[in-house]
N, C-alpha and C positions, 0 to 999 in steps of 0.2 A: 603510354599504353592506354588504349581505348577498350573498356569493358562494357559490353552490352548489358543494360539493365534487364532486358527481356531474357537474355540467356542466364543471368543470375537468378531470375524468378524461376525459370525452368530447372536450373540446377537445384534450387532449394526444394522444389516439388519432388525431385528424385531423392534428395537427401532425406526428406521426411518420410517418404513412402518406402525407401529401400527397395524400390522396384521401378523399372522403366515402364512396365505395362500399366501399373496403377497410376503412376505419375502422368503418363500420356492420357489416360482416361480422365484424370482430374483436370488436365489442361485443355482437353478437347483437341488433341493433335495425334498424329500417327506415331507409332513406335519408332519408325525409321527417321521421321523428322526430328523427334526428340533426341535420338542417338546422334544425329548429325549436329544438332545444336550443342550438345555436350562436347563433341569432338572439337568444334570450333572454339568453344570456351577454353578447353584444355590447350589448344594451340595458342590462343591469345595469352594465356598465363604461363605457358611453358611448363606445365605440371599435370600429372595424372591425378584426377580427382576421385575416381572410383576404381576398385578392382571388380571387374564385371565377369560373371560366368553365366551359363545358361540358367542357373538356379538362384543366383544372388547378386546383389549390388551392394558392395561394402565400401564405405568412404575410406580413402587413404588419409594419412596425416595432413596432407595438403588440403584434402576435401573438408576435413574437420575444421581446419583453420579458416578456410574460405567461408564455411557456413556461418561462423561467428561474425565475420566482417560483412558478409553479404546482407545479413539481417539489418545491420547498422546502416549500410549504404542505401538499401531500399527504403528504410524508414525515413532517412534523411531526404531522399529523393521525393517521397510522398509529401513530406512536410514542406519542402521547397515548392513543389507543384501547387499545393494548396495556397501557400502564401503568395505565389506569383499570380494565381488566378483571382484570388479574393482581394489581394493587396493588404491583407490583414495578418498580423502575427498570430500564431496558434500555439498556446502553451498547454502541455499535457502534464497533469500531476496525478500521483497515485498516493493514496493514504491508507492507514489502517481503518477498520470499521468504526472505532470509537471517534477518531478524529473527524471522519467525514460527517458524522452526526453532530458532534459536540461543537466543532469549530469552523466548519467550512462555510456555512451560510453567512455569518457576520463578516468573516474575512473577505469572501468574494464580493460581498456588497460594498465593502470599503474599497477594495481594489478596483471594482467597476467604476466608481466615481472618478478615479484618477486615470483609468485606461479603458474607456468605454468601447474602443474599437478592437481590443485584443480578444481573440477567441480563447475559451478555456474548455478543456475536457478533463473531468475529474472522475476517477473510479477507485474502487478499493480492491486490492489483491494481496495475497500473502507476500511477506517481505522478501523472500528469496526470488520470487518471480518479479517483483517490483524492481529489485536491484539489477536483475538481468535486463529488464526493459530499459533502465537508466543507462547501463553500460552500452546497450545497443542503440542509444539515442532515440528510443521510442517513448521516452518521458524526459521531462526537464527537472522535475522536483518530486521528491518523495517526502511524505510526512508521516512519521511513525513514533510510537512511544519510545522514549530514549532507552529504556531497559532492553527493548528488542534491538534497537539500533546498535547497541554495544556488542551484539553477536555477529555483526556483518564482517566477513573476511575481507582482507586487503583494504582496510580503511584508508590507507595512504592515497587511494585513488579518488577519494571523495572529500568534499567539504561538508562537514557535519556541524550544524549550528542549532543550539537550543533556542526555540522560539516561544515555547509556552512552559510555564512552571507555576501551576496552580494547585490549590488544595482540593481534595475530594470532600464531599459533604454527604451526610446521611439524609435520606428522603423517605418519608412515610406519611400515612394519613394523619390529619390533625387530631383525630380521636384515637390514635394508636395507644394500646394499653401500656406500652413501655414508657410512655411519657409520664406515667404516674410513679415511675421508679427514679432513682438517681441517674439512670442512663449510663451507668458504668459498663465496661466491656462485658462483664459477666451477665449483666441485665440484658444487654443487646443481643448476646449470643443465645439467649433463650428462644429467640424468634428465628424464623426462616429468612434467608437473604437471597435476593436475586442480583447477581453481579454481572455487569457487561463484559468483564475481561478478568480471568483469573487462571491463566495458563501456567505451565511449568516455569517459564522464565520469570513471570511476575512473582510466583511463590518463592523462587530462589532469592529474591531481594528482601524478603521479610525475615526478621530475626527468628531464629529457630524456635525459641520457646513460645513466641506468639503464633507462629504458623502451626505448631503442634496444638495449641489451644483452639485455633480455628478448626483444625481437622477433627479434634475430639467432639466438637459441637456439630459436625456435619456441614460446616460452612464451605462454600455457599450451597444452598439447597437447589437453586437454579443458576446455571451459568448460561446467559443468553447474550450473544454479541449484538445487542441492539439496545441503545439507551431508551428509545421510545417504548419498546416492549417492557423493559424493566419498570418504567414509569407506569405503564398500564397495569402491571402486576401489583404494584404497591397501592395503586388507587382502588383496586378491587379486592384487596385482601389485607392480612396483617403482616405481609412481607415488608422487609426494609431493603433499600438499595443504597449503593454508593455511586455518586455521579460527580463528574467534574463541576466545580463550583459555578463557572460561567453558564454552563448549560442548565444546571439546576435553577439558578436564579432567573433564567429566561423562561424555562418550560414548566418546572415543577410548581412554582408559585402561581403561574397562570391557571393551573389545575387545582388550586387551593390545597396543595400538599405542604406538609411541614418540612422545612429545610433547616438542618442544624449542623454544627461542626462535627467532623468525623469522630465518632467515639472510639474507633479501633486504633490502638496506640502502636501502629506499625510504620509510621512516618511515610506512608505511600503518598505520591504526588501525581497529578496529571502533568506529566513531563514529556513534552513533544519536541522532537528534533527534525529539522529539515535537512535533506541530503541532496546535494547536487554534485555533478562532476567538477573536478578541479579544472579551472581554466586560467590562462595567463591574464586575461582581462576580465574583471568582474562584470556581470550583466546587471545593470541598474534596474531593469524591469523585474528580473527574478528576485533581486534584493528587496524591491518594494512589495512584491508578492509575499515573500517570507515575512516581512515586517507587518503586513496586514493581519497576520495571525497573532501578533503580540497583543497581549491583553493589558 
């Protein structure tokens, strides 16, 4: 069976818009030409893709199934086209916001030394969208905090590998008044905290009695999904932040900030997992990319 990629692209435009007229406008073609293209695709597949009336275009079950696979096929076709034209492999990875700031630069610098000709695209997206991209082969590797990774459905489809397991450390100004105290948890919670990640899933992993103590103190005062912004806040105020140790050692000390072991006794870790699709033959390049993140 030969399926036209052009017809698949047109099908997806109709699927997204739920309208032949809007899809035709988006594609810059006539309504009749788009209708004819859909009819030819349906003939090729031997299945009706939409229930069409004068007022609506509703995907059939076959149309819904094709939409999922068409995205995968077109993404793969784009990747193959790029690699054929450039002669270079292109790896797409998606990370959480903390990973992209804390770990991406040193890992990619290490990977570049071994594979200078491989192209890399890295972006940050919500985990559910990232998983959908991975399943559609629009990404090769996902890097997210392991606590979030544990919530992914149908994990049997993926290879999940822990690649980073490091402590968090507290960061503050070197003249911070809390340093005049024993720096016990109650001392530390007297001050405001700026935290780069403290969502529902993260909180659920903290022992109940400790999480209640956090909540009573108003912890965290700022929840900002940027390590750099948290650093800027503590350098300009009496706030305290928690950062992954490797990032803190690189960045906080360069700004003459105090780095100390995490005083909050919740056993939290900067624990990152890599997610790839399960394949019969391991990809040594992707394995080397994941290994580049190991600290």
